[in-house]
N, C-alpha and C positions, 0 to 999 in steps of 0.2 A: 856248749856254754855260750850264752848271749852276753855281749858286753853292753853295759849300761852307758849311755851317752851322758856325760856330765854337762850341765847347762853352762853356756858361755856367760861369763860375768865380766863386769867392768867396774872400775873404781867410781865412787860417787862423783868425783870431779869430771870424769869423762861423761857420765850420764847427765850431769848438770849442763855441760857444754852442749851436748846433743839436744837437750830440752830448751836451751837458750835462756837459762836462769842462772843467777848468781848463787854459787854453792853455799856461801855463808848465810844466805837468807832462807835456805831450805830447812825443814824440820830436822832435828838431831837424828831421828830414826833414819832419815835418808842419808845424812852425812856419815853415819857410823857403819854402814854395811855395804856389801857389794851389791850391785844391781844386775840382775840377769837380763838377757835379751828380751825374754817374755815380759818381765816387769817393766822394762823401758817401753816396749810396744804398748802395754796396757796404759802406762802413764800418758803416752802420746795420743792414744785413741780415746780414752775416757779419763781426762785429767781430774785429779781430786781438787777440792776447793783451794787448798794451799797453793797448788801449781797454777790454777787459773788466776788467783789473786796476784801471785808473783809476776806472771806474764802481763797482767793488766796494770799493776801499780809499781812494780819493781821492789827493791832496787834491781837495776838491770846491769848485766856484765858489759864490759867495754864494747864488744862487737855489736851488741844490741843498741847501746847508746849511740854508737857511730851510725848505725843504719837508720835509727829514728831521726837523727839530725841530718842525714844525707851526706855524711862526710866519711873519711877513712879513720882507722884507729890511729894512724900517725897524726892526723889532723887533731884528734882529741889530745894527743900528747903535746903537740905544738901549742895548743890552747891552754895547757896546764891542767886538763881534766884527767886525773888519774884514778879517781874513785868511782865506784858504781853510782849511778844516779837513778832517782825515782822518775816515774812518768811525769809527775808534777814539776820536778826540777827541769826535765827536758823541755816541757811545754813553756816554762818561764824563759829558758834560753831562746827558744824559737820566737816567742812573743817579743823579747827584747831586741832580737835581730842584730847582735853585735857584729862589728866589722870582721872579726876573725871568722865568724860562721859563714858570712858571705864569701870571703876569700877561699875558705876550705871547700865550700860547695862548688865554687867555680873551678877549683883545682880538681875536685872529684869528677866534675862534668867533663873536663878536658881529658882526664885519664880514661874515662869511659869512651869518649869519642875516639881517642887513639887506639884503644883496645878493639873497638868495633872496626876501625879502618884496617888494622892488622888482620883481624879475623876475616874481613871481607876480601883481602888480597890473598889469603891462603886458599880460599875455595875456588 
């Protein structure tokens, strides 16, 4: 008797995180079912229009917003940005160049320098 291997699945929230998209902005069909490893791979290799649109325009989850602004997630919190932002909103913030953004970018740059220094001393 051969045993059938059941496909490994994940919750929609996990799949959305792996895809770098905001779960609440995905289609209800995505939010309501489990996502198999094969389905996730297919979404990553050949994203449907809704996924391409979300990645291009948002709304984006906090890790993506932070990366696009060049700051940490903690920096978003300190700035009072707790909601997902669209690409247009992120571009407006960049264009405005608020003081908090410059401070957070400087902090992030310092953290990266320190991490590089520590990593260099380990090798």
